[in-house]
C-alpha positions in Angstrom: -51.5 47.0 18.3 -49.0 44.5 19.6 -47.5 44.2 16.2 -47.0 48.0 16.0 -45.3 47.9 19.5 -42.9 45.1 18.3 -42.1 47.0 15.2 -41.2 50.3 16.9 -39.1 48.3 19.5 -37.2 46.7 16.8 -36.7 49.9 14.9 -35.6 51.6 18.1 -33.2 48.7 18.9 -31.6 49.0 15.4 -31.1 52.7 15.8 -29.5 52.5 19.3 -27.2 49.5 18.3 -25.9 50.8 15.0 -22.7 48.9 14.9 -24.2 45.7 15.9 -26.9 46.1 13.3 -24.4 46.9 10.7 -22.1 44.1 11.5 -25.2 41.6 11.5 -26.3 42.8 8.0 -22.7 42.6 6.8 -22.4 39.0 7.9 -25.7 37.9 6.4 -24.7 39.7 3.1 -21.3 38.1 3.0 -22.7 34.7 3.8 -25.5 34.7 1.2 -23.1 36.0 -1.5 -20.6 33.3 -0.7 -23.2 30.6 -1.1 -24.6 32.0 -4.4 -21.0 32.5 -5.6 -20.0 29.0 -4.6 -23.0 27.4 -6.4 -22.4 29.4 -9.4 -18.7 28.4 -9.7 -19.5 24.7 -9.1 -22.3 24.7 -11.6 -20.1 26.4 -14.2 -17.3 23.9 -13.6 -19.7 20.9 -13.9 -21.2 22.3 -17.2 -17.7 22.9 -18.6 -16.4 19.4 -17.7 -19.7 17.8 -19.2 -19.4 19.7 -22.5 -15.6 18.8 -22.9 -16.4 15.0 -22.2 -19.4 15.1 -24.6 -17.5 16.7 -27.5 -14.5 14.4 -26.8 -16.0 11.0 -27.2 -19.5 11.3 -28.8 -18.2 10.3 -32.4 -15.1 8.1 -31.4 -15.2 4.3 -31.6 -12.2 2.4 -30.2 -11.6 -1.1 -31.6 -9.0 -3.4 -29.8 -8.6 -6.8 -28.7 -7.9 -7.5 -25.1 -4.3 -8.6 -24.2 -5.9 -10.7 -21.4 -8.1 -12.8 -23.8 -6.8 -16.0 -25.3 -7.3 -14.9 -28.9 -4.9 -12.0 -29.1 -4.7 -10.8 -32.7 -4.0 -7.5 -34.3 -6.2 -5.6 -36.7 -4.7 -6.3 -40.2 -4.0 -3.6 -42.9 -6.7 -5.0 -45.0 -9.2 -4.6 -42.3 -8.0 -1.0 -41.6 -8.4 -0.4 -45.3 -12.0 -1.6 -45.2 -12.9 0.4 -42.4 -11.6 3.5 -44.0 -13.9 2.9 -47.0 -17.0 3.1 -45.0 -18.8 6.4 -45.6 -19.5 7.2 -41.9 -15.8 6.9 -41.1 -13.7 10.2 -41.2 -10.3 8.8 -40.2 -8.5 5.7 -38.8 -5.7 6.0 -36.4 -4.1 2.7 -35.4 -2.4 2.8 -32.0 -0.5 0.3 -29.9 0.1 0.0 -26.2 2.2 -2.0 -23.9 1.1 -3.4 -20.6 3.6 -4.2 -17.8 
C-alpha cells in the first residue's frame, strides 16, 4: 500500500512540475550520451593508434652501431649484400644520421 502511495505521489509531482521534470530528464540524457560518446571516441582512437603502430614495426629490424660505444664501425657493402641474399629479407635501406 505504501509503495502505491509513493508511486502516485511521484507521478503527480512529475505532472505538476512539467518543466522541472523535462529539464531533469534532458540533463540526464545529455550527461549519459556525453559519457558514451567520449568513451567511444577514446576507444576508437586507441585502436587506431595500436593498429598503426602494429603495422609499422612488426616486420622491421634496425641494425646500427651506437655512436657512444668505443667500437664505432659502419656496415660494409659486403655485409649489406649478404643481408639482401637472405630469403626472409625483402629490402635493405642503409641510412645515416648525425648526432650533435
